[in-house]
C-alpha positions in Angstrom: 121.3 85.2 163.2 122.5 86.8 160.0 120.8 89.9 158.8 118.6 89.4 155.7 118.5 91.9 152.9 117.1 92.4 149.4 118.9 91.1 146.4 118.2 91.2 142.6 119.3 88.5 140.2 119.5 89.6 136.5 118.8 87.1 133.7 117.6 87.0 130.1 114.0 87.6 129.1 112.1 84.3 129.1 114.2 82.7 131.9 112.8 84.6 134.9 110.7 81.6 136.1 113.5 79.2 135.7 115.8 81.4 137.8 113.1 81.9 140.4 112.8 78.2 140.8 116.6 77.9 141.2 116.6 80.5 143.9 113.7 78.9 145.8 115.6 75.5 145.7 118.6 77.3 147.3 116.5 78.6 150.1 115.8 82.2 149.0 112.8 84.0 150.6 110.2 86.3 149.0 111.2 85.3 145.5 109.5 87.5 143.0 110.1 87.2 139.2 110.1 90.5 137.2 111.2 91.6 133.8 114.7 90.1 133.1 115.2 89.9 136.9 114.1 88.1 140.0 114.1 89.9 143.4 114.6 87.8 146.6 115.7 88.1 150.2 118.5 86.3 152.1 121.7 86.6 154.1 125.3 86.7 153.1 125.4 82.9 152.6 122.4 83.2 150.3 124.3 85.9 148.3 127.3 83.6 147.9 125.1 80.6 146.9 123.2 82.7 144.3 126.5 83.6 142.6 128.0 80.1 142.9 125.1 77.9 142.2 122.6 79.6 139.9 122.9 78.5 136.2 120.6 81.1 134.7 121.7 84.2 136.6 123.8 86.9 134.8 124.7 88.8 138.0 123.5 89.3 141.6 122.9 92.8 142.8 122.6 94.1 146.4 120.6 97.4 146.5 121.8 99.8 149.2 120.4 103.2 148.3 117.1 104.2 146.7 115.8 107.7 146.0 113.8 109.8 143.5 115.4 112.3 141.0 113.8 114.3 138.3 116.9 115.8 136.7 120.7 115.3 136.6 121.4 118.0 139.2 119.0 116.3 141.7 120.6 113.0 140.9 124.0 114.4 141.8 122.8 116.0 145.0 120.9 112.9 146.2 123.8 110.6 145.4 126.2 112.9 147.2 124.1 112.6 150.4 125.0 108.9 150.9 127.8 107.9 153.2 130.1 106.3 150.6 132.6 105.1 153.2 130.2 102.3 154.1 130.8 100.6 150.7 134.0 102.2 149.3 137.5 103.0 150.6 140.4 105.0 149.3 142.5 101.9 148.5 139.8 100.3 146.3 139.0 101.1 142.7 135.4 101.3 141.5 133.4 101.4 138.3 129.8 102.3 137.5 127.3 100.5 135.2 124.1 102.3 134.4 120.8 101.1 133.1 118.1 103.8 132.5 114.5 103.7 131.4 113.5 107.3 131.8 112.4 110.3 129.6 114.6 112.6 131.6 117.7 110.4 131.9 118.2 109.3 128.3 122.0 109.0 128.2 123.4 106.3 130.5 127.0 107.6 130.2 125.9 111.0 131.5 124.2 109.4 134.5 127.4 107.4 135.1 129.5 110.6 135.1 127.1 112.4 137.5 127.1 109.6 140.0 130.9 109.3 139.7 131.3 113.0 140.4 129.0 112.7 143.4 131.1 109.9 144.9 134.4 111.7 144.2 133.2 115.0 145.7 131.9 113.2 148.8 135.4 111.7 149.4 137.1 115.0 148.7 135.0 116.8 151.3 135.6 114.1 154.0 139.1 112.9 153.3 141.0 116.1 152.3 140.9 116.0 148.5 141.5 112.3 148.3 139.2 109.9 146.5 139.1 106.2 145.3 140.4 105.5 141.8 138.1 104.8 138.9 138.8 101.7 136.8 136.7 100.7 133.7 137.7 97.0 133.9 138.5 94.7 136.7 137.6 97.3 139.4 137.5 96.2 143.0 134.0 97.5 143.6 131.2 97.6 141.0 128.2 99.9 141.4 125.1 99.4 139.4 122.7 102.4 138.8 119.2 101.5 137.7 116.7 104.3 136.8 113.1 103.7 136.0 111.3 107.0 135.5 112.2 109.0 138.6 113.1 106.0 140.7 116.8 105.5 141.2 118.4 102.4 142.8 122.1 102.1 143.6 123.3 98.5 144.0 126.6 96.7 144.6 127.3 94.2 141.9 128.4 91.1 143.8 129.4 89.1 140.7 131.9 91.2 138.9 132.2 89.7 135.5 128.9 88.3 134.1 128.1 84.9 135.6 127.8 83.4 132.1 131.6 83.5 132.0 131.9 80.3 133.8 135.6 79.9 133.4 135.8 76.6 131.6 135.8 78.0 128.0 139.3 78.0 126.5 138.3 78.5 122.9 135.1 79.3 120.9 133.6 79.1 117.5 132.5 82.2 115.7 129.1 82.6 117.3 128.8 80.4 120.5 125.6 80.4 122.5 125.7 82.1 125.8 126.2 79.6 128.7 123.3 81.1 130.8 121.0 80.8 127.8 122.1 77.2 127.0 121.5 76.2 130.6 118.2 77.9 130.6 117.0 76.1 127.5 118.0 72.7 128.9 116.2 73.5 132.2 113.1 74.7 130.2 113.1 71.3 128.4 112.7 69.6 131.8 115.8 67.4 131.2 117.8 66.7 134.4 120.0 63.8 133.2 117.3 61.1 133.3 117.7 60.2 129.6 120.2 60.8 126.7 120.7 64.3 125.4 121.9 64.9 121.8 123.2 68.1 120.1 123.8 67.2 116.5 125.3 70.7 115.7 127.2 71.3 118.9 129.6 74.0 117.8 132.0 74.8 120.7 130.1 72.3 122.9 128.2 74.7 125.2 125.0 72.7 125.3 127.0 69.5 126.0 129.0 71.0 128.9 126.0 72.7 130.5 124.0 69.5 130.2 126.8 67.5 131.9 126.9 70.1 134.8 123.2 69.8 135.2 123.2 65.9 135.1 126.0 65.7 137.6 124.7 68.6 139.6 128.0 70.4 139.5 127.8 74.1 140.5 128.8 76.4 137.6 130.7 78.7 139.9 133.4 76.1 140.7 135.3 77.2 137.6 135.3 80.9 138.5 138.6 82.4 139.8 137.0 85.4 141.5 133.7 87.1 142.5 133.3 90.8 143.2 131.9 90.1 146.7 135.3 88.9 147.8 136.5 92.5 147.8 133.7 93.7 150.1 134.4 94.8 153.7 132.0 92.3 155.1 133.2 89.3 153.1 133.1 86.1 155.2 135.7 83.7 153.8 134.6 80.9 156.1 131.1 80.8 154.7 132.3 81.0 151.1 134.9 78.2 151.6 132.2 76.0 153.0 130.0 76.6 149.9 132.9 76.2 147.5 134.1 72.9 148.9 130.7 71.3 149.4 130.2 68.6 146.7 127.7 66.5 148.6 124.9 67.2 146.2 126.8 66.0 143.1 125.4 62.8 141.6 126.3 60.0 139.2 125.4 60.6 135.5 123.4 57.6 134.3 122.9 58.6 130.6 125.5 59.7 128.1 125.4 63.1 126.4 126.1 63.0 122.6 127.4 65.7 120.4 128.5 66.1 116.8 129.3 68.8 114.3 130.2 68.9 110.6 133.2 71.1 111.2 136.4 69.4 112.4 137.6 72.7 113.8 134.4 73.1 115.9 134.8 69.6 117.2 138.4 70.3 118.3 137.3 73.4 120.1 134.4 71.6 121.8 136.8 68.8 122.9 139.2 71.4 124.4 136.3 73.1 126.4 134.9 69.7 127.5 138.4 68.7 128.8 138.8 72.1 130.6 135.4 71.6 132.3 136.4 68.1 133.4 133.2 66.4 132.1 134.7 64.4 129.2 133.6 61.0 130.7 130.0 62.0 130.4 130.1 63.1 126.7 130.5 61.3 123.4 131.7 63.6 120.7 132.4 63.0 117.0 132.7 64.9 113.7 129.8 64.1 111.4 127.0 66.1 109.6 123.5 65.9 110.7 122.6 63.8 107.6 124.9 61.0 108.9 122.7 60.4 111.9 121.0 57.0 111.1 120.4 55.8 114.6 119.4 57.7 117.8 120.7 56.7 121.3 118.2 54.8 123.4 116.2 55.1 125.4 114.6 58.2 123.7 115.6 61.4 125.3 116.0 65.1 124.3 117.5 66.8 121.3 118.7 70.4 122.0 120.5 72.4 119.3 121.3 75.9 118.0 121.5 75.7 114.2 122.9 78.6 112.1 120.6 81.6 111.7 122.1 82.9 108.5 123.5 85.9 110.3 127.0 85.5 111.6 127.1 81.8 110.7 125.4 80.5 107.5 125.2 77.4 105.3 125.4 77.3 101.5 121.6 76.5 101.5 119.9 77.5 104.7 116.5 76.2 103.7 117.9 72.8 102.7 119.7 72.6 106.1 116.5 73.2 108.1 114.6 70.8 105.8 117.3 68.2 106.6 116.9 68.9 110.4 113.2 68.1 110.1 113.8 65.0 108.1 116.4 63.7 110.5 114.2 64.4 113.6 111.2 62.6 112.0 113.0 59.6 110.7 115.8 59.0 113.3 114.7 60.6 116.6 111.3 59.0 117.0 110.2 59.2 120.6 112.5 62.2 121.4 111.6 65.8 122.3 113.5 68.3 120.2 114.2 71.9 121.4 115.5 74.2 118.6 116.4 77.9 119.0 116.3 79.9 115.8 115.7 83.3 114.4 113.8 83.3 111.0 110.3 82.0 110.6 110.9 81.0 107.0 113.7 78.6 108.1 111.5 77.2 110.9 108.8 76.4 108.3 111.3 74.3 106.3 111.6 71.9 109.2 108.1 70.7 108.2 107.0 69.8 111.7 104.3 71.3 113.9 105.9 72.8 117.1 104.2 72.0 120.4 105.5 75.1 122.1 107.0 78.5 121.2 109.0 80.7 123.6 110.6 84.1 122.9 114.2 84.2 124.0 117.1 86.6 123.3 120.4 85.2 122.0 122.6 88.3 122.5 120.8 91.1 120.7 118.8 88.7 118.5 115.2 88.2 119.4 115.0 84.4 118.8 112.4 81.7 119.3 112.7 78.4 121.1 110.4 75.7 119.7 109.6 72.3 121.0 108.8 69.4 118.7 107.4 66.1 120.0 108.6 63.3 117.8 106.5 60.2 117.4 106.1 57.3 114.9 103.2 57.5 112.3 100.6 60.2 112.2 99.2 62.3 115.1 95.8 60.6 115.1 97.3 57.1 115.5 99.7 58.4 118.2 96.8 59.8 120.2 94.6 56.7 119.6 97.4 54.6 121.1 97.2 56.7 124.3 100.0 59.2 123.5 99.5 62.8 124.6 100.9 65.9 122.9 100.4 69.5 123.9 100.1 71.7 120.9 100.2 75.5 120.5 96.5 75.5 119.9 95.9 73.6 123.2 98.0 76.2 125.0 96.1 79.0 123.4 92.8 77.5 124.4 94.0 77.0 128.0 95.1 80.6 128.2 91.8 81.7 126.8 89.9 79.8 129.4 92.2 81.2 132.1 91.4 84.8 130.9 87.7 84.1 131.2 88.2 82.7 134.7 90.2 85.7 135.8 87.6 88.2 134.6 84.9 89.5 136.8 81.9 88.0 134.9 79.3 89.2 137.5 77.2 86.1 138.4 78.5 84.2 135.4 75.9 85.6 133.0 78.2 85.6 130.0 79.3 82.6 128.0 82.5 80.9 129.0 84.6 78.7 126.7 84.4 74.9 127.0 87.4 72.6 126.7 87.5 73.2 123.0 87.9 76.9 123.6 84.4 77.7 122.3 81.6 79.1 124.4 79.0 76.6 125.5 75.6 76.7 123.6 73.7 76.6 126.9 75.6 79.7 128.1 74.7 81.5 124.9 71.0 80.7 125.5 71.2 82.1 129.0 73.0 85.1 127.5 70.1 85.8 125.1 67.6 85.4 127.9 69.5 87.9 130.0 69.4 90.4 127.0 65.6 90.0 126.8 65.1 91.0 130.5 63.3 94.2 131.1 66.0 95.5 133.4 68.5 95.4 130.5 70.2 98.8 130.2 72.1 100.3 127.3 75.8 100.0 127.0 77.7 102.5 129.2 75.2 102.4 132.0 75.8 100.4 135.1 72.7 98.8 136.5 72.2 96.6 139.6 72.0 92.9 138.8 70.5 91.7 142.0 67.3 89.6 141.7 65.2 92.4 143.1 66.7 95.1 140.8 64.2 97.6 139.6 63.8 98.4 135.8 64.3 101.9 134.5 61.3 104.0 135.7 61.2 106.7 133.0 60.5 104.4 130.1 59.4 100.8 129.7 60.8 100.5 126.2 64.4 99.1 126.6 65.3 100.5 123.1 64.0 104.0 123.6 67.1 105.4 125.2 69.1 104.3 122.2 67.0 106.5 119.9 67.1 110.2 119.3 64.2 111.7 121.3 63.6 114.4 118.6 63.3 111.7 116.0 60.8 109.8 118.2 58.6 112.9 118.4 58.5 113.2 114.6 57.2 109.6 114.3 54.3 110.0 116.6 50.8 109.9 115.1 52.2 109.0 111.7 50.1 106.7 109.6 51.6 103.9 107.5 52.2 104.9 103.9 50.7 101.7 102.5 47.2 100.4 103.3 46.4 96.8 104.0 46.0 94.5 101.0 43.2 92.0 100.6 43.9 88.6 99.1 47.1 86.7 99.6 48.7 85.9 102.9 52.0 87.5 101.9 51.8 91.2 102.5 54.2 93.8 101.0 57.3 94.6 103.1 56.8 97.7 105.3 53.1 97.0 105.9 52.1 97.3 109.5 48.7 96.6 110.9 47.1 99.5 112.7 45.6 98.5 115.9 42.2 100.1 116.7 42.2 99.1 120.3 43.6 102.3 121.8 43.5 100.8 125.3 46.4 98.5 124.4 48.3 101.1 122.4 51.4 102.1 124.5 53.0 104.2 121.7 55.7 105.3 124.2 53.3 107.6 126.0 
């Protein structure tokens, strides 16, 4: 039985759960999403599958050495203690990639140099002044250094070049969307080829190609010429050839994928990339502006697009462009779900439609937002009256609010919980007031037992006394009211207080 080990799959922020689901479907064990990564366990076959099959992974790392270091000298000494012959050899070149989140290690390049020195010195001591060569690009072995505080993890990068570089792109427009991000957005939409997919501003065709690969269930790694794990000492060519040549899971595409762009140059580039990927029979591509869409493919499906942000690519009138997007979606794509990734809130507002969902995603270094729009005929009230359902951002916020109340330790459910509308129930508020009126109520900051037989505070029966200044209370004792009682009308002046003569019933905090 193959030995199982820990692995880490890197991805974009916002795509962690999508990647985790991909890994589970491949058979990975102990899958745990984190921040821009997913950790999991498996054997060599699982390592090869993760590289070859995952659409939303950027690279797959295999940790092999973990330690703590509080300064660069300690980092060097600890790194030098490892037996580097187990992962490197004199005839292989290597490079180091560093990611550091630490107050002590603030310069990733300096960390890279210290680890490189430790490796080189180890080989010099054990192989007579010989060491492997360092190569910045296309190295045989890639070592990843990850530092979080004082925790250092050294990993072998099994992917080599980032996995978003599928290998099918032969040309590109000025600002193409990343292939991993495009695939992640399509998977987030829930589309799996069971309806038409439209990208009316397709650029170099990334959404179209990734959608075709998803619909036909073609593994994205089939276009790659090489993976870094092929240079490892324990590389098993038989296992990898079996994975590479297995097309049993591929399926027939039942619905067409439609793309268009206003730029003839962009359409030519998209056509070349589509031909390179071998998915031309699944895609209809034409050159036309979004305003020329007068009829949507049926049955209703999904619109996914990445319009210009006004950064690297712009339009003469960005606000008018986004307004046209909203008008076209409303009038042409009724019954569709639209997923649009953008950057600026003021442009999103010009779409003029209420989004059902907002998700934060990074497109390169740009912190963007993915928004979902449910397109329906008529107004929202009529749509819901006819039995239609639509999840809005408000519904999602109310759901999250209810979940927060459920997760909290409310101690016997004494405090009000939100109802389905997100507002606390009136009955709960009534019980809340009754609880506050109990004699065993204690001031904020004091923990009191809440069992049915809990005893009230012994030192004073007045629940408000502890909130007052004891010195001030002494000054108020035996004071007489400044205004005497008035005879006549029922209404008495403010501040008047009846003085009780019955001293037996006068507690007066004594």
